[in-house]
N, C-alpha and C positions, 0 to 999 in steps of 0.2 A: 503493500499500499504506500502511495506517495503522500508524504506530509509537506505542506507549505507552511513556512514560518518566516518571520523577519530574520535577516541575518543576525547572528549573535557574535559578540566579542570572540568567542572561542572558535568561530568558524574561519578565521583568517588562514590557517594552514591549508585548509581544504578549498577555500575560496580562490586563492591565488592561482592554482593550476588551471581552474575553470576560466578565470578572467584572462589569463595568458593564452588559453585555447581560443576564446572568442576573439581576442585581437589578432592572433595568428591567422585565423580563418580570414580576416580582413587585411591580411598582409601587413600588420603593424607590429613593430617591435618597440616596446616601451621600456624604459628604465625602471628600475625598482622604486625610485622616488615617486614615479607617477601611480604606481600601485599602492604605495604608502598613502599618498595624498587622497586617492580615490576612496581607499578603505576608511580613512578617517572621516570622510564626508558621508559615506554610506551609513557608518555606524552612528554618526551624529544624527542623521535622519532629518535634517532640516530642509535642505534644498533637493537632496536626492534620497531615494529609498531603495532598499535592497531586500529581495526575497531569496530564501534558500529552498530547494526541493530536496527532501531527504527520501532515500529508499532504504528500508531497513536500518534506519538511523545514520546512513552514510549520505553526506552532501554530494548530490550527483547533478544539480542544476542551479543556475542563478538567473535572476531578473533584476535589472536595474531600472528604475523608472522615476520620473519627476512630474510634478504639476507645474503648469506655467500659464501665465496670463496670455491670452491671445488678443488680437485686434477686435475680434467679434464676440469673444466669450470671456467670461471672467476667469474660468479655470478649464484647462484641457490636460489630459494625461498623455505623456510621451513615454513609450516603452524604448528605452535607450539600448539596452543590451539584453539578450536572451541567449543562454548557452546551456546545453546539456552534455553530459559526459557521453562520448561515442559508444561506450559499452552498454548504455541503458536506453538509447534512443529507440523510439517506436513503442515505448511503453506508457505514453501518456503524460510524461513529465513536462514537456513544453507546453502542452495544452493546459495542464494544471496551473502552471506559472502564468500563462496568458489570462486564464480565468481569474486567478487570484488578483492580478493587477487590475482587471476589469472590475471586480468587487470593490477595490480601493477607489477606483475612479467614480463608480456609482454612488459610493458612500459619501463622496465630496460633491456630487451633483454634476460631475463633468458631462457636457453634452458631447464630447469628442474624445476618443482614445485611439492613438494611432502609433505606427512604427515604420520603419524602413528596413529594407533588406536589398542585398544585390540581386539584380535581374537574373543572374544565373545561379541563385540559390535554390535550386529545383526542389531539394528534399524539404527544406522548411516551407517553401511556397505551397507545397501539397497541403500541409496543415493550414497555412494562412489563408489558403482560398477556402477552406471549410469553415474557419472561425471568424473571418472578416470579409471585407469587400475591397477589392482592388480598385482604387479611385483613378488610376491612370497617369499619375503624376511622375514626372522625371525630375530627379534631383540634380542640381549643379553646385559645384563647390568653387568658390572664388579663391584663387591662390593668395594667400595672406603673407607668405614669405617672400 
């Protein structure tokens, strides 16, 4: 059975390999200082929130999300990161995390809950197409450096 809880202080050793795996999928290599900063912000729970998925007590998935003001709504929910250990994929962990974030968004009265993924992330998109609606948007990143 999958258990979804907020991230706990004691989750750090199990969280980091999942966070590294998430970033590796998106072809990013980050220094340890970035993981330290992100962990502090997630545990603080003010601007960012973190959930843990546990299978038989073992941390196997993470979701990071935030609430933000938008131009047209007071509060929307953005699922920033979602990652599940490859050895347990296909068992409902990602769906459980998505639904837990949806519950948090509903509890705040958010009219919108959204996330982004790569176009070629076919495996994840199989699930996303079942639980959400593809709105047809394409993302552009302006080079800031």
